[in-house]
C-alpha positions as CSV (number, residue, x, y, z in Angstrom):
1,M,154.7,49.4,72.1
2,E,155.8,45.8,72.9
3,K,158.5,47.0,75.3
4,W,155.8,48.7,77.4
5,I,153.7,45.6,77.8
6,V,156.7,43.8,79.0
7,I,157.6,46.6,81.5
8,I,153.9,46.5,82.7
9,S,153.9,42.9,83.1
10,I,157.2,42.7,85.1
11,I,155.7,45.5,87.5
12,L,152.6,43.6,87.9
13,Q,154.1,40.2,88.6
14,V,156.6,41.7,91.1
15,G,153.7,43.5,92.8
16,L,151.8,40.3,93.0
17,I,154.6,38.4,94.5
18,V,155.5,41.2,97.2
19,F,151.6,41.2,97.9
20,K,151.8,37.5,98.5
21,V,154.9,37.7,100.8
22,W,153.4,40.6,102.7
23,H,150.0,38.6,103.1
24,S,151.9,35.7,104.4
25,M,153.8,37.8,107.0
26,I,150.5,39.1,108.4
27,E,149.1,35.5,108.5
28,N,152.2,34.4,110.4
29,R,151.7,37.3,112.9
30,K,148.1,36.4,113.4
31,S,148.8,32.7,114.0
32,G,151.3,33.7,116.8
33,Y,154.3,32.9,114.7
34,S,157.2,34.4,116.6
35,G,160.5,35.3,115.0
36,K,161.3,36.6,111.5
37,A,158.6,36.2,109.0
38,I,161.1,36.1,106.3
39,N,164.6,34.6,106.9
40,K,167.5,34.6,104.8
41,K,166.8,31.3,103.0
42,D,163.2,32.4,102.4
43,L,164.6,35.7,100.9
44,N,167.2,33.9,98.7
45,W,164.2,31.8,97.4
46,F,162.1,34.8,96.9
47,I,164.8,36.5,94.6
48,Y,165.3,33.4,92.7
49,F,161.4,33.0,92.3
50,I,161.3,36.5,90.9
51,L,164.1,36.2,88.6
52,E,162.9,32.8,87.4
53,N,159.2,33.8,86.7
54,S,159.0,37.4,86.1
55,L,161.5,38.0,83.4
56,P,160.2,37.5,79.9
57,E,161.8,35.1,77.6
58,K,163.5,37.7,75.5
59,L,165.5,39.0,78.6
60,V,166.6,35.7,80.0
């Protein structure tokens, strides 16, 4: 049972992060930001952020 709670929480947290990034991309387009909304540095930070914050203590 506990395993399912962990899996669901990971899915929800990753989904929330993806939604925030997607939302910021739309905001950047609205404000006339030209160029890539996510560059490689942002992507590396994004992956690090997911790994740092989404994984439960047991898996780290």
